[in-house]
C-alpha positions as CSV (number, residue, x, y, z in Angstrom):
1,M,-41.3,-53.3,-7.3
2,Y,-37.6,-52.7,-7.9
3,K,-35.4,-51.4,-5.7
4,I,-31.0,-50.7,-5.2
5,W,-29.9,-52.0,-2.1
6,K,-25.9,-51.2,-2.6
7,R,-24.2,-50.0,-5.2
8,D,-20.3,-51.3,-5.9
9,G,-19.2,-48.7,-8.4
10,S,-21.7,-49.6,-11.2
11,A,-22.8,-53.4,-9.8
12,K,-25.7,-53.2,-8.2
13,R,-27.2,-55.4,-5.4
14,G,-31.1,-55.2,-5.7
15,E,-34.6,-57.2,-5.6
16,L,-37.2,-57.5,-7.6
17,R,-40.7,-57.9,-6.1
18,T,-42.9,-60.1,-8.1
19,V,-46.6,-61.9,-7.7
20,H,-44.6,-64.5,-7.3
21,G,-41.7,-63.8,-4.8
22,V,-38.6,-61.4,-4.4
23,I,-36.1,-62.0,-6.9
24,Q,-32.8,-61.3,-5.3
25,T,-30.3,-60.2,-7.6
26,P,-28.0,-60.1,-9.8
27,V,-29.4,-63.2,-10.4
28,F,-28.5,-66.4,-12.7
29,M,-32.0,-67.9,-14.0
30,N,-31.8,-71.7,-14.9
31,V,-33.0,-72.1,-18.2
32,G,-35.2,-74.8,-18.9
33,T,-36.3,-74.4,-22.4
34,V,-39.8,-76.9,-22.5
35,A,-40.3,-76.3,-19.2
36,A,-37.7,-78.5,-17.8
37,I,-34.1,-78.4,-17.1
38,K,-32.3,-81.0,-19.5
39,G,-30.6,-83.4,-17.6
40,A,-32.9,-85.2,-15.7
41,V,-33.5,-82.3,-13.3
42,S,-37.1,-82.1,-10.8
43,T,-38.3,-79.1,-9.2
44,E,-38.0,-80.6,-5.9
45,D,-33.8,-80.7,-7.5
46,L,-33.8,-77.2,-8.2
47,E,-35.2,-75.5,-4.8
48,G,-32.6,-77.8,-3.1
49,I,-29.6,-76.1,-5.4
50,G,-30.8,-72.4,-4.6
51,T,-32.5,-71.7,-8.0
52,Q,-34.9,-68.3,-8.0
53,V,-36.1,-67.9,-11.8
54,Q,-36.7,-71.1,-14.1
55,L,-36.8,-69.7,-17.6
56,S,-39.2,-71.4,-20.6
57,N,-39.2,-70.8,-24.2
58,T,-42.5,-69.4,-25.7
59,Y,-42.0,-70.9,-29.3
60,H,-41.0,-74.0,-28.3
61,L,-43.8,-74.6,-25.4
62,H,-46.5,-73.0,-28.2
63,V,-45.1,-75.7,-30.8
64,R,-45.7,-78.7,-27.7
65,P,-47.7,-79.3,-25.3
66,G,-49.6,-76.2,-26.6
67,D,-50.2,-73.2,-24.8
68,Q,-53.9,-73.4,-24.5
69,V,-52.5,-77.1,-22.7
70,V,-50.5,-75.3,-20.0
71,K,-53.6,-72.4,-19.5
72,K,-55.8,-75.6,-19.2
73,M,-53.6,-77.2,-16.4
74,G,-53.8,-73.7,-14.5
75,G,-50.8,-72.2,-15.9
76,L,-46.7,-73.2,-15.8
77,H,-46.2,-73.1,-12.2
78,R,-48.9,-75.5,-11.6
79,F,-47.9,-77.7,-14.4
80,M,-44.2,-77.9,-13.1
81,S,-45.0,-77.8,-9.5
82,W,-43.0,-74.2,-9.0
83,D,-43.8,-71.6,-6.8
84,R,-41.4,-69.4,-7.9
85,P,-40.5,-66.7,-10.5
86,I,-40.4,-68.0,-13.8
87,L,-39.1,-65.8,-17.1
88,T,-41.3,-66.8,-20.5
89,D,-38.5,-65.9,-23.9
90,S,-40.5,-64.1,-26.5
91,G,-40.0,-66.5,-29.2
92,G,-37.7,-63.7,-30.9
93,F,-34.7,-65.8,-30.7
94,Q,-36.1,-68.8,-32.7
95,V,-36.7,-65.5,-35.5
96,F,-32.8,-66.0,-35.8
97,S,-32.0,-69.7,-34.6
98,L,-34.4,-71.0,-37.2
99,A,-33.6,-68.8,-39.7
100,G,-33.8,-71.7,-42.9
101,L,-37.2,-72.1,-41.5
102,R,-39.1,-68.7,-41.5
103,R,-39.9,-65.4,-43.1
104,I,-40.3,-62.1,-41.6
105,K,-42.9,-59.8,-41.9
106,E,-44.0,-56.0,-40.8
107,E,-46.7,-58.0,-39.1
108,G,-44.8,-60.7,-37.3
109,V,-42.8,-64.1,-38.2
110,Y,-43.9,-67.3,-40.2
111,F,-41.9,-70.3,-38.8
112,R,-42.3,-74.1,-40.0
113,S,-42.1,-75.9,-36.8
114,H,-39.0,-77.8,-35.9
115,V,-40.9,-80.7,-34.7
116,D,-44.1,-81.6,-37.5
117,G,-42.8,-78.8,-40.4
118,R,-46.5,-77.6,-39.8
119,K,-47.2,-73.6,-40.9
120,I,-46.4,-71.2,-37.6
121,F,-47.7,-67.5,-37.2
122,M,-45.9,-65.6,-34.3
123,G,-46.0,-61.6,-34.0
124,P,-46.3,-59.3,-31.2
125,E,-49.5,-59.7,-30.2
126,E,-50.0,-63.6,-30.7
127,S,-46.1,-63.7,-28.7
128,M,-48.2,-61.7,-25.4
129,Q,-51.0,-64.0,-26.0
130,I,-49.2,-67.3,-25.7
131,Q,-47.1,-66.1,-22.8
132,S,-50.2,-64.7,-21.0
133,N,-51.7,-68.5,-21.2
134,L,-48.2,-69.6,-20.0
135,S,-48.9,-67.3,-17.5
136,S,-45.0,-66.7,-16.5
137,T,-43.9,-64.0,-14.0
138,I,-42.1,-61.7,-16.4
139,A,-42.4,-61.9,-20.6
140,M,-40.4,-60.9,-23.0
141,A,-40.9,-58.6,-26.0
142,F,-40.9,-60.0,-28.8
143,D,-38.1,-59.0,-31.3
144,E,-35.7,-59.9,-34.3
145,C,-32.3,-61.3,-33.3
146,A,-30.6,-59.8,-36.1
147,P,-26.7,-61.5,-36.6
148,S,-24.2,-59.6,-35.3
149,K,-22.1,-59.0,-38.1
150,A,-25.2,-58.3,-40.2
151,D,-25.3,-55.3,-42.8
152,R,-26.0,-51.9,-41.1
153,A,-29.0,-51.3,-43.3
154,Y,-30.3,-54.2,-42.0
155,V,-30.0,-53.8,-38.8
156,Q,-31.2,-50.5,-38.5
157,A,-34.3,-51.7,-40.5
158,S,-34.4,-54.8,-38.0
159,V,-34.5,-52.6,-34.6
160,E,-37.2,-49.9,-36.1
161,R,-39.6,-52.7,-36.6
162,T,-38.6,-54.4,-33.3
163,T,-39.4,-51.0,-31.3
164,R,-42.6,-50.9,-33.5
165,W,-43.2,-54.4,-32.1
166,L,-42.5,-53.5,-28.6
167,V,-45.4,-51.0,-28.4
168,R,-47.7,-53.4,-29.9
169,C,-46.2,-56.1,-27.3
170,K,-46.9,-53.5,-24.2
171,K,-50.6,-52.6,-25.9
172,E,-51.6,-56.1,-26.0
173,M,-50.1,-57.1,-22.5
174,E,-52.0,-54.7,-20.8
175,R,-55.4,-55.5,-22.6
176,L,-54.4,-59.1,-21.6
177,N,-53.9,-58.3,-18.1
178,S,-57.2,-56.4,-17.8
179,L,-59.1,-59.6,-19.0
180,E,-61.0,-61.9,-16.4
181,D,-59.9,-65.4,-17.2
182,T,-56.4,-64.2,-17.7
183,I,-54.2,-66.4,-15.0
184,N,-51.7,-64.2,-13.9
185,K,-53.4,-60.1,-14.2
186,K,-49.6,-59.0,-12.8
187,Q,-47.1,-60.0,-15.7
188,L,-44.7,-58.0,-16.3
189,L,-43.1,-57.0,-19.5
190,F,-39.5,-57.0,-20.4
191,G,-38.4,-54.6,-23.4
192,I,-35.1,-55.5,-25.5
193,N,-32.3,-53.4,-26.7
194,Q,-31.2,-54.6,-30.1
195,G,-28.5,-53.5,-32.5
196,A,-26.0,-55.8,-33.5
197,V,-22.2,-54.9,-33.0
198,Y,-23.4,-51.0,-33.8
199,E,-23.0,-49.1,-31.1
200,E,-24.9,-45.7,-32.7
201,I,-27.6,-48.0,-33.2
202,R,-28.0,-49.6,-30.0
203,V,-27.8,-46.5,-27.9
204,E,-30.6,-44.7,-30.1
205,H,-32.5,-48.2,-29.6
206,A,-31.8,-48.0,-25.6
207,K,-32.7,-44.1,-25.5
208,R,-36.3,-45.0,-27.4
209,I,-37.4,-48.4,-25.6
210,A,-36.5,-46.4,-22.3
211,E,-39.2,-44.1,-22.5
212,L,-42.2,-47.1,-22.8
213,D,-41.3,-47.5,-19.0
214,L,-41.3,-50.9,-18.8
215,P,-40.9,-52.9,-16.0
216,G,-37.8,-54.1,-17.1
217,Y,-35.1,-54.0,-19.9
218,A,-32.8,-56.8,-21.6
219,I,-29.9,-56.4,-23.7
220,G,-30.3,-59.2,-26.3
221,G,-28.2,-60.0,-29.5
222,L,-25.2,-60.5,-28.2
223,A,-23.1,-64.1,-27.6
224,V,-24.0,-65.0,-30.9
225,G,-21.2,-64.3,-33.2
226,E,-19.0,-61.6,-31.6
227,S,-15.8,-61.1,-29.7
228,H,-15.9,-61.1,-25.9
229,E,-14.8,-57.6,-26.2
230,E,-17.5,-56.3,-28.7
231,M,-20.1,-57.6,-26.2
232,Y,-18.2,-55.8,-23.2
233,Q,-17.8,-52.6,-25.3
234,I,-21.7,-52.9,-26.4
235,I,-23.0,-53.1,-22.3
236,E,-20.8,-50.3,-21.6
237,A,-22.1,-48.1,-24.6
238,V,-25.9,-49.4,-23.7
239,M,-26.2,-49.3,-19.7
240,P,-25.9,-45.7,-19.4
241,H,-29.3,-45.4,-21.4
242,L,-31.5,-47.4,-19.7
243,P,-33.1,-46.6,-16.6
244,L,-31.0,-47.3,-13.3
245,A,-34.4,-47.9,-11.2
246,K,-35.4,-50.5,-13.3
247,P,-33.2,-54.2,-13.9
248,T,-31.1,-55.1,-16.5
249,Y,-31.5,-58.6,-18.0
250,L,-28.6,-59.7,-20.0
251,M,-30.0,-62.5,-22.7
252,G,-28.1,-65.9,-22.9
253,V,-24.7,-65.1,-21.6
254,G,-23.0,-66.9,-20.2
255,T,-19.6,-68.0,-18.9
256,P,-19.1,-67.3,-15.2
257,A,-16.2,-64.5,-16.4
258,N,-19.0,-63.1,-18.5
259,I,-21.2,-62.7,-15.9
260,L,-18.9,-61.5,-13.6
261,E,-17.7,-58.5,-16.3
262,A,-21.3,-58.0,-17.1
263,V,-22.1,-57.3,-12.9
264,E,-19.1,-55.0,-12.7
265,R,-20.9,-53.3,-15.8
266,G,-24.4,-53.1,-14.2
267,V,-26.4,-56.1,-15.3
268,D,-28.8,-57.8,-12.7
269,F,-30.3,-60.9,-14.6
270,F,-28.5,-63.8,-16.6
271,D,-29.6,-66.9,-18.2
272,C,-27.3,-69.2,-20.2
273,V,-27.7,-72.8,-21.5
274,Y,-23.6,-73.9,-20.5
275,P,-24.1,-75.5,-17.0
276,S,-26.6,-77.9,-18.2
277,R,-25.1,-78.5,-21.7
278,N,-21.7,-78.6,-20.3
279,G,-22.5,-81.0,-17.6
280,R,-24.6,-83.3,-19.4
281,H,-20.9,-83.8,-21.2
282,G,-19.3,-84.1,-18.0
283,H,-17.5,-80.7,-18.0
284,V,-18.0,-79.3,-14.6
285,Y,-17.1,-75.6,-13.1
286,T,-14.9,-75.1,-10.5
287,N,-13.2,-72.7,-8.8
288,Q,-10.2,-74.1,-10.0
289,G,-11.7,-74.0,-13.4
290,K,-13.5,-76.3,-16.0
291,R,-12.9,-80.1,-15.5
292,N,-13.4,-82.8,-17.7
293,L,-15.0,-85.5,-15.8
294,F,-14.1,-88.3,-18.9
295,N,-10.5,-87.4,-18.1
296,A,-8.3,-90.8,-17.3
297,R,-6.7,-88.7,-14.5
298,Y,-10.1,-89.0,-12.6
299,E,-10.6,-92.8,-13.1
300,L,-9.1,-93.5,-9.4
301,D,-9.8,-89.8,-7.8
302,E,-11.5,-90.0,-4.1
303,R,-12.4,-86.5,-4.4
304,P,-15.6,-84.5,-4.9
305,I,-15.8,-82.4,-8.0
306,E,-14.7,-79.8,-6.4
307,E,-14.0,-80.0,-2.0
308,D,-15.9,-77.8,0.2
309,C,-18.7,-77.8,-2.6
310,Q,-22.2,-78.8,-0.8
311,C,-24.1,-79.7,-4.2
312,P,-26.2,-82.9,-4.2
313,A,-23.5,-84.6,-6.2
314,C,-20.0,-83.1,-3.8
315,R,-22.2,-84.2,-1.0
316,R,-21.5,-88.0,-1.6
317,Y,-19.8,-88.9,-4.8
318,S,-16.5,-89.1,-6.1
319,R,-14.9,-87.7,-9.1
320,A,-14.2,-91.7,-10.5
321,Y,-17.7,-92.9,-9.8
322,I,-19.5,-89.4,-11.8
323,R,-16.4,-90.7,-14.4
324,H,-17.2,-93.8,-14.5
325,L,-21.4,-93.4,-14.8
326,L,-20.4,-90.9,-17.5
327,K,-18.3,-93.5,-19.3
328,A,-21.1,-95.8,-18.7
329,K,-23.8,-93.7,-20.1
330,E,-25.7,-93.8,-17.3
331,M,-28.2,-90.6,-16.6
332,L,-27.2,-90.3,-13.4
333,G,-24.3,-89.0,-14.2
334,M,-25.3,-86.6,-16.2
335,R,-27.9,-85.4,-14.0
336,L,-25.2,-85.2,-11.1
337,C,-23.0,-83.0,-12.9
338,V,-25.8,-80.9,-14.4
339,L,-27.0,-80.1,-10.6
340,H,-23.3,-79.3,-9.7
341,N,-23.2,-76.9,-12.8
342,L,-26.1,-75.2,-11.7
343,Y,-25.4,-75.2,-7.8
344,F,-22.1,-73.4,-8.9
345,Y,-23.9,-70.9,-10.8
346,N,-26.3,-70.1,-8.3
347,H,-24.0,-70.5,-5.7
348,M,-21.5,-67.7,-7.5
349,M,-24.5,-65.4,-8.0
350,E,-25.1,-65.2,-4.1
351,E,-20.9,-64.8,-3.9
352,I,-21.8,-61.9,-6.1
353,R,-24.3,-60.4,-4.3
354,N,-22.3,-60.3,-0.7
355,A,-19.3,-59.0,-2.1
356,I,-21.5,-56.3,-3.5
357,E,-22.9,-55.8,0.2
358,E,-19.7,-55.5,1.8
359,G,-18.2,-53.2,-1.1
360,K,-15.7,-55.6,-2.1
361,Y,-16.7,-56.5,-5.8
362,Q,-13.9,-55.5,-7.3
363,E,-11.6,-57.7,-4.8
364,Y,-13.9,-60.6,-5.4
365,K,-13.8,-60.6,-9.2
366,R,-10.2,-60.4,-9.5
367,Q,-10.1,-63.7,-7.0
368,K,-12.5,-65.5,-8.8
369,L,-11.2,-64.8,-12.0
370,S,-7.7,-65.3,-10.8
371,G,-8.8,-68.8,-9.7
372,M,-10.7,-70.0,-12.8
373,E,-8.1,-69.1,-14.8
374,A,-6.0,-72.4,-13.5
375,G,-7.8,-74.5,-15.3
376,D,-8.2,-78.3,-15.7
377,S,-5.2,-79.2,-13.4
378,L,-6.6,-80.8,-10.1
């Protein structure tokens, strides 16, 4: 299922074979929370910019349009007209992000919908059932993402509950994958390591969930308030205790620099809203750093966002034109910036894979970071 082709230090070049195709790793998953990338980006666009995996959110799709609707439409792949892998987040992050709207119990979490205020209950079994209805390629275990600076006693209790929830998730997925009316009977379950910034709790949790022999594992609960240095320390502490023969996913991370650092520490999967969110605000990533296209210096700039870039925006349009679209609040400006940023991330991952294959990852990382530190200077 998962195979490592080459290692360069701790960096891994591998692939994960799934029912919806082969994922070349390391990989950046493009985030389409409600089954679409924000920024008027179509499935055809994503195919054209090299997207391997889309990520959608269980909680949001359960609220709207409803997972039963998606199942009746043949699952997310048919609903979205996407034939490559899809990963669904479990809804666990909403336990963290919708803190004012929920109550956590042993059985699960009681929510109020952020859309209409109606009461919702989601536990491990419900999360697995919803994700089975969505028929994603990879389903994430239901967990609680404790605040990074939470009290140690609270984090310990939260992690123990998350472990019990994971056992329930595994049992329920095995049941669901055996049912006749399940769309994707080969859905994969990834467990999630939690523990805030407490290394000892993180390491012990990693050891416990590794015993469950799941198809993959994630490091969750990072990029939620801790420093980059703390994040890297946690990754270094946890990675030796997760199975080398299984893919590892760093959830919600991050900047290009974060990804480069995490790949060096052995991480395979990434996702983040930064490329689409920043693109919608005219902030674009380049090999010379991030640029703000609202800046007056681009008013008469005939160059593309980045010279030699082969994204749909750079192949045809100037910085000046895209700046005009953004200033005029034309949707095309936002769309072009999002496409450029997603292409930049996807292409960077391809460069990373090539560098690991060639045994030159350290050199590549050093050059990439050096170039991006130039900032908005061109």
